[in-house]
C-alpha positions in Angstrom: 60.0 -115.5 -60.5 63.4 -114.0 -61.1 64.6 -115.4 -64.4 67.7 -114.9 -66.3 68.2 -116.0 -70.0 71.7 -116.5 -71.5 71.5 -115.7 -75.3 69.3 -113.4 -77.1 68.7 -115.1 -80.4 65.4 -116.3 -81.6 65.1 -118.9 -78.7 66.5 -116.8 -75.9 64.9 -113.5 -76.7 61.4 -114.8 -77.5 61.5 -117.1 -74.3 62.5 -114.1 -72.2 60.0 -111.7 -73.5 57.1 -114.3 -73.4 58.2 -115.2 -69.7 58.0 -111.5 -68.9 54.6 -111.3 -70.5 53.4 -113.9 -68.0 54.5 -111.6 -65.1 58.2 -112.8 -64.4 61.1 -110.5 -64.0 63.6 -111.4 -66.6 67.1 -110.5 -67.3 68.4 -111.0 -70.9 72.1 -111.6 -71.2 74.3 -111.5 -74.3 78.0 -110.9 -75.1 77.2 -108.7 -77.9 77.0 -105.2 -76.6 75.6 -103.7 -79.8 72.6 -106.2 -79.4 72.2 -105.2 -75.9 72.2 -101.5 -76.6 69.5 -102.0 -79.2 67.3 -103.9 -76.8 67.8 -101.4 -74.1 66.2 -98.9 -76.6 63.3 -101.2 -77.2 64.6 -102.5 -80.5 64.6 -106.1 -81.4 67.8 -107.3 -83.0 65.9 -109.9 -84.9 62.9 -109.7 -87.2 60.1 -111.5 -85.5 56.5 -110.6 -85.7 54.9 -109.2 -82.4 58.2 -109.5 -80.5 59.1 -105.9 -80.3 55.5 -105.0 -79.3 55.8 -107.3 -76.3 59.3 -105.9 -75.5 57.7 -102.5 -75.1 54.7 -103.8 -73.3 56.9 -105.5 -70.7 59.8 -103.1 -70.5 59.5 -102.7 -66.7 60.0 -106.5 -66.3 62.8 -106.8 -68.7 66.5 -106.0 -68.2 69.3 -106.3 -70.8 73.0 -106.7 -69.8 76.4 -108.0 -70.8 77.3 -108.7 -67.2 76.7 -112.4 -66.4 77.5 -111.9 -62.7 74.7 -109.4 -62.4 72.4 -111.8 -64.4 73.1 -115.0 -62.5 74.0 -114.2 -59.0 70.6 -114.3 -57.3 68.3 -115.7 -60.1 65.7 -118.4 -59.2 65.9 -119.8 -62.8 68.7 -119.6 -65.5 67.9 -120.4 -68.9 70.6 -121.4 -71.4 69.4 -120.3 -74.9 72.8 -119.9 -76.7 73.5 -121.2 -80.2 74.8 -124.7 -81.0 76.1 -124.1 -84.5 77.0 -126.9 -86.7 80.6 -128.2 -86.9 82.2 -129.3 -90.1 81.5 -132.9 -89.3 77.8 -132.2 -88.7 77.9 -132.4 -84.9 76.7 -129.7 -82.5 79.2 -127.1 -81.2 78.5 -127.0 -77.5 81.2 -124.6 -76.4 78.9 -121.8 -75.7 76.6 -123.9 -73.7 79.4 -125.2 -71.5 80.9 -121.8 -71.1 77.6 -120.5 -69.7 77.5 -123.5 -67.3 81.0 -122.6 -65.9 79.9 -119.0 -65.5 76.8 -120.1 -63.6 78.7 -122.3 -61.3 81.2 -119.6 -60.5 78.5 -117.0 -59.9 75.3 -118.2 -58.3 74.9 -117.6 -54.5 71.5 -119.3 -54.1 69.7 -122.6 -54.9 68.4 -122.4 -58.5 67.3 -124.3 -61.6 69.4 -124.3 -64.7 67.4 -124.9 -67.9 69.0 -126.0 -71.1 66.7 -124.7 -73.7 69.3 -124.8 -76.6 68.9 -127.7 -79.0 71.6 -130.2 -77.7 72.6 -133.8 -78.3 71.3 -136.5 -76.0 73.6 -136.4 -72.8 74.5 -132.8 -72.9 72.4 -131.9 -69.7 74.4 -134.5 -67.9 77.6 -132.8 -68.9 76.3 -129.4 -68.0 75.4 -130.8 -64.5 79.0 -132.2 -64.3 80.6 -128.9 -65.2 78.5 -127.1 -62.7 79.4 -129.5 -60.0 83.2 -129.3 -60.8 83.2 -125.5 -60.9 80.7 -124.5 -58.2 82.1 -122.2 -55.6 79.5 -122.3 -52.9 77.4 -124.9 -51.3 74.2 -124.3 -53.2 71.8 -126.8 -54.9 71.6 -126.3 -58.7 69.0 -128.5 -60.5 69.7 -129.0 -64.3 66.6 -129.4 -66.5 66.1 -130.0 -70.2 63.4 -127.9 -71.6 63.6 -127.9 -75.4 61.7 -125.4 -77.5 59.4 -125.9 -80.5 59.1 -122.5 -82.0 59.2 -121.6 -85.7 60.7 -118.5 -87.1 58.0 -116.1 -88.1 55.5 -117.5 -85.5 57.8 -117.8 -82.5 55.8 -115.7 -80.1 52.6 -117.6 -80.9 54.5 -120.8 -80.7 55.8 -119.9 -77.2 52.6 -118.5 -75.7 50.3 -121.1 -77.3 52.6 -124.1 -77.4 51.2 -127.6 -78.0 53.2 -129.0 -75.2 55.9 -128.1 -72.7 58.5 -130.8 -72.4 60.5 -130.9 -69.2 63.3 -133.5 -68.6 64.1 -133.7 -64.9 65.9 -135.9 -62.4 64.2 -134.8 -59.3 60.8 -133.9 -58.0 61.9 -130.5 -56.7 63.0 -129.5 -60.3 59.7 -130.6 -61.7 57.8 -128.5 -59.2 59.9 -125.4 -59.9 59.4 -125.8 -63.7 55.6 -126.1 -63.3 55.7 -123.0 -61.1 57.5 -121.1 -63.8 55.0 -122.2 -66.4 52.0 -122.0 -64.2 50.5 -119.0 -66.1 50.7 -121.0 -69.4 47.6 -123.2 -70.1 49.6 -125.8 -71.9 50.0 -129.5 -71.2 53.2 -130.9 -69.7 55.3 -133.8 -71.0 57.4 -134.7 -67.9 60.3 -137.2 -68.6 63.9 -137.7 -67.8 66.5 -135.4 -69.3 67.8 -137.6 -72.1 64.4 -138.4 -73.3 63.6 -134.7 -73.4 66.7 -134.0 -75.4 65.7 -136.8 -77.9 62.1 -135.6 -78.2 63.4 -132.3 -79.7 65.6 -133.9 -82.3 63.0 -136.6 -83.1 60.3 -134.0 -83.7 62.3 -131.6 -85.9 63.8 -134.4 -87.9 60.4 -136.1 -88.5 59.2 -132.7 -90.0 62.3 -132.6 -92.1 61.6 -136.2 -93.3 58.0 -135.1 -94.2 59.3 -132.2 -96.3 61.8 -134.3 -98.1 59.4 -137.0 -98.7 56.8 -134.7 -100.3 59.6 -133.2 -102.4 60.6 -136.7 -103.6 57.0 -137.3 -104.5 56.8 -134.0 -106.4 59.8 -135.0 -108.4 58.2 -138.3 -109.2 55.0 -136.6 -110.1 56.8 -134.6 -112.8 58.2 -137.8 -114.3 55.0 -139.8 -114.4 52.6 -137.0 -115.0 50.7 -136.6 -111.7 50.0 -133.4 -109.8 51.7 -133.1 -106.4 49.1 -130.6 -105.1 46.3 -133.3 -105.6 48.6 -136.0 -104.2 49.3 -133.9 -101.0 45.6 -133.1 -100.6 44.6 -136.6 -100.7 47.4 -137.6 -98.3 46.8 -134.8 -95.8 43.1 -135.7 -95.3 44.3 -138.8 -93.7 44.4 -137.8 -90.0 47.3 -140.2 -89.4 49.4 -138.1 -91.8 47.9 -134.5 -91.5 48.3 -131.7 -94.2 51.1 -129.7 -92.6 54.7 -129.7 -94.1 53.2 -131.3 -97.3 54.0 -128.2 -99.6 56.4 -129.2 -102.3 59.2 -126.8 -103.0 62.9 -126.4 -103.2 63.7 -127.8 -99.7 63.9 -126.6 -96.1 66.3 -124.3 -94.5 66.6 -122.1 -91.4 68.3 -122.5 -88.0 66.8 -125.9 -87.0 66.0 -128.5 -89.6 69.4 -128.6 -91.5 71.4 -128.4 -88.4 69.3 -130.9 -86.3 69.1 -133.6 -89.0 72.9 -133.5 -89.4 73.4 -133.5 -85.7 71.2 -136.5 -85.1 72.7 -138.3 -88.1 76.2 -137.6 -86.5 75.1 -138.7 -83.1 73.8 -142.0 -84.5 77.0 -142.5 -86.5 79.1 -141.8 -83.5 77.3 -144.6 -81.7 77.9 -147.0 -84.7 74.2 -146.7 -85.9 73.0 -145.4 -89.1 69.7 -143.4 -89.3 68.9 -144.2 -93.0 65.8 -142.1 -93.1 67.5 -139.1 -91.8 70.5 -139.5 -94.1 68.1 -139.7 -97.0 66.3 -136.5 -96.0 69.5 -134.6 -95.8 70.5 -135.8 -99.3 67.2 -135.1 -100.8 67.0 -131.6 -99.4 70.6 -130.7 -100.7 69.6 -131.8 -104.2 66.2 -130.2 -104.1 67.7 -126.7 -103.5 69.1 -126.6 -107.1 66.0 -128.1 -108.7 65.2 -124.8 -110.4 68.7 -124.3 -111.8 68.4 -127.8 -113.3 64.9 -127.0 -114.8 66.2 -123.8 -116.4 68.8 -125.8 -118.4 66.2 -126.8 -120.9 65.7 -123.1 -121.8 69.3 -121.8 -121.6 72.7 -123.5 -121.8 74.4 -120.9 -119.7 73.4 -117.9 -117.5 76.2 -115.9 -118.9 75.0 -112.3 -119.7 71.5 -113.0 -118.7 69.5 -110.7 -116.4 68.1 -112.7 -113.5 65.6 -111.5 -111.1 65.5 -113.2 -107.7 62.3 -112.9 -105.5 62.9 -113.9 -101.9 66.1 -114.3 -100.1 65.2 -115.6 -96.6 64.6 -119.3 -96.1 61.0 -118.8 -95.2 58.5 -115.8 -95.0 58.1 -113.9 -91.7 61.7 -113.9 -90.9 65.0 -112.2 -92.0 67.0 -115.4 -91.3 69.1 -116.6 -94.2 70.6 -119.8 -92.7 70.5 -122.5 -95.2 68.2 -120.7 -97.5 68.0 -121.8 -101.1 69.0 -118.4 -102.2 72.5 -119.0 -100.7 72.9 -122.0 -102.8 71.5 -120.7 -106.1 72.7 -117.1 -106.3 76.5 -118.0 -106.2 75.9 -120.5 -109.0 74.2 -117.7 -111.1 77.0 -115.3 -110.4 79.7 -117.7 -111.2 78.0 -118.5 -114.4 78.2 -114.8 -115.4 74.5 -113.8 -114.7 73.5 -110.3 -113.8 71.5 -110.8 -110.6 68.9 -108.4 -109.2 67.1 -109.3 -105.9 64.2 -108.3 -103.8 63.1 -109.4 -100.3 61.0 -107.3 -97.8 63.2 -108.0 -94.8 66.2 -110.0 -95.9 68.3 -107.7 -98.1 70.4 -106.1 -95.3 71.6 -109.6 -94.1 72.3 -110.7 -97.7 74.3 -107.6 -98.3 76.7 -108.6 -95.6 77.6 -111.7 -97.8 77.3 -110.0 -101.2 77.7 -106.2 -100.9 78.6 -105.6 -104.5 77.8 -108.7 -106.7 74.1 -108.1 -106.6 71.7 -105.2 -107.5 69.2 -104.9 -104.6 65.8 -103.5 -105.5 63.1 -101.9 -103.3 60.2 -103.3 -105.3 59.3 -106.4 -107.2 58.6 -104.4 -110.2 62.1 -102.9 -110.3 63.6 -106.4 -109.9 61.7 -107.7 -113.0 62.6 -104.9 -115.5 64.3 -106.5 -118.5 64.8 -109.9 -116.7 65.3 -113.0 -118.8 64.5 -115.3 -116.0 62.9 -114.8 -112.6 63.6 -117.2 -109.7 61.1 -117.4 -106.8 62.9 -118.8 -103.7 60.5 -117.5 -100.9 56.8 -117.5 -100.8 56.3 -114.1 -99.3 52.6 -112.8 -99.5 53.8 -109.8 -101.6 55.0 -112.3 -104.3 51.9 -114.6 -104.0 49.6 -111.5 -104.4 51.6 -110.0 -107.2 49.7 -109.4 -110.4 50.9 -111.8 -113.0 50.5 -109.7 -116.1 53.3 -107.6 -114.7 55.8 -110.4 -115.3 54.9 -110.3 -119.0 55.0 -106.5 -119.2 58.2 -105.9 -117.3 60.4 -109.0 -118.2 62.4 -109.2 -121.4 61.6 -112.9 -121.5 58.7 -114.0 -119.2 60.3 -117.1 -117.8 59.2 -117.6 -114.2 60.9 -120.4 -112.2 58.8 -120.8 -109.1 60.2 -122.8 -106.3 57.4 -122.3 -103.9 54.4 -123.0 -106.2 53.0 -119.4 -105.6 50.6 -119.3 -108.6 48.0 -121.5 -110.2 49.1 -123.0 -113.5 45.9 -121.6 -115.3 46.6 -118.0 -114.0 50.2 -118.2 -115.1 49.1 -119.5 -118.6 46.5 -116.8 -119.0 49.1 -114.1 -118.1 51.4 -115.4 -121.0 54.1 -116.7 -118.7 56.5 -119.5 -119.3 56.0 -121.0 -115.9 57.9 -123.7 -114.1 57.0 -125.0 -110.7 57.5 -128.0 -108.5 55.7 -131.3 -109.1 52.6 -129.9 -110.8 50.7 -130.4 -114.0 47.6 -128.5 -115.4 44.4 -130.3 -114.4 41.8 -130.7 -117.2 38.5 -128.8 -116.9 36.2 -131.3 -115.5 33.1 -129.2 -116.1 33.6 -129.4 -119.9 33.8 -133.3 -120.0 
């Protein structure tokens, strides 16, 4: 099939490349000419494992352009994968989605399917269909379909090619058949429903995972108070098949392009319709408070950060991505700087993006060792494998004061104690040695 994808962010570019991998001819459209130039050279504008390899492998089936007329005019399928950033009130900004819809209506010259893959509030597909009908110049049939994505940054390629399900929201049998044809090379089960239900599935799934993370973080906070160990609690919970063990790692909160934005958007949508999603509202509040958990813990060691040397390990919101959106580092580092700390930071892929926000205020280091030299406190915000595999004795050797504030529970309490660290993590206590009892 001849497919065009509007938007070359995580959703758009990964979708386009994976569809090309399955034998389709795909045109990638973006208004950013610099990004298009990079992709034409075979360079991915985002850090995502395996993505650039697939771009090279399928270069003969992939085209990159800023010309929407060229992209849309004779496409069989057009996928809208542009951003829906958060507005100040928490609602989703849909102006990019609607602008693409208008351009499609004014351009296409044949029957086609328009897929809304961007995460959008319930009812958005109906508005897209209305815009297309109002602006369509020719007598062509354009089906609008909701086809939400369920990819995670860092595993986006795998999540697309080996998805657990393909959700399609359609209002006609013809649209359903075209969607199944497009995905015919994917050995993945379909969930076929109406458009509004498909839109809700995306929000319901993401917000449930956010709820799960906030819940385990609440349990971790309570474990610290009553003397329980969150890792044992999570293990005991996760063995229940009704609960499962994923998203039960206690830490300093979720971030990224999905959970923060989607929880706020669904909460806004409910409020707009005079309904309060109490659980989602609580998850948002818990997550915001959790991000500064380490700062609060540090106060029992220091009254102020003024003049202290602070080492920060990990800037991105999770390993495997260079994305900083809603990362705990963005909340904590400004607080440290404002309080007079001298901050040094390390991250394997996120430094360039962080430099755009703080070009002079932070010293950026190429190694973990360089970051730790003469540090009074080390904060761990991202559980990169390089950090998890770091030899703990080096903290004691390199730091002026071996105080490690670990927001991702990277090390065992026993190993940290044996290395001579003053070690704080989330929701854990040292378990007694059962073999000696």
